N, C-alpha and C positions, 0 to 999 in steps of 0.2 A: 497587613498589606495584602491586597487582593492579587490573585494570580490572573494574568491576562489569558484569555482564551486564544487558542490558535485560530487562524482563519479557516473557513470551511474547506477551502481548496487543499490546505495542508493536511487536514484531518482525512479528507477523502483519499488523497494520495497515499497516506500512511496505511489506511485501512485496506486500500487496494493492493498495496505492496504485501501486506501481511497475508491477505487472501491468496495472492499469487504464490508466495513462498510456501504456504501450507497446502497448495495443490487444489484449491477450490476452483470451481468453474467460473468463467466470466459472467455467466448468467445469474450469479448470485449477487450482482451489484445492487446495493440497497437504494441507490439514488435514482430519481426520475428526472431531475433537472439536467439539462443538456450539458452545461459546463461542468458541474460536479461529476456527472457520469463519465465525461471524457477524461477528467483528471484521475478518477478512480481507475479507469481502464489503463491509463498510462502507468500508474503505480502497479497495477496487476501484471502488465506486460513485463515490467522490470523485475517484479518478484518472480514470475515464471522463468525468466531468463536466468536469474540468480539460482533458482532451484535446479535448473538443468545443468548449470555450471558447478553445482555442488556447494553453494553458499548457504547451507542449511545448518541448523543446530549452532554449535559454538563458533564455527567459522563464519557464520552470517550475522552474528550479533553486532559487529561493528557497523554493518550497513543499516540496521534498524535504528541504532543509536544516533546515527547522523541524519536520519529523516526527521 
């Protein structure tokens, strides 16, 4: 049985979130398309917020699993 690929927006958001939690700059966005870039930045903002609030490491695993 083949696994379905997630849509591009979902992957962009997840990658942005992971970049934000790890403390990377928003300038490191790999997307050039407008929509994908906006979704990535939305994930990045939420990841940065979670990092500032202390949801990193073990306490933040539940957030990544739900994305």
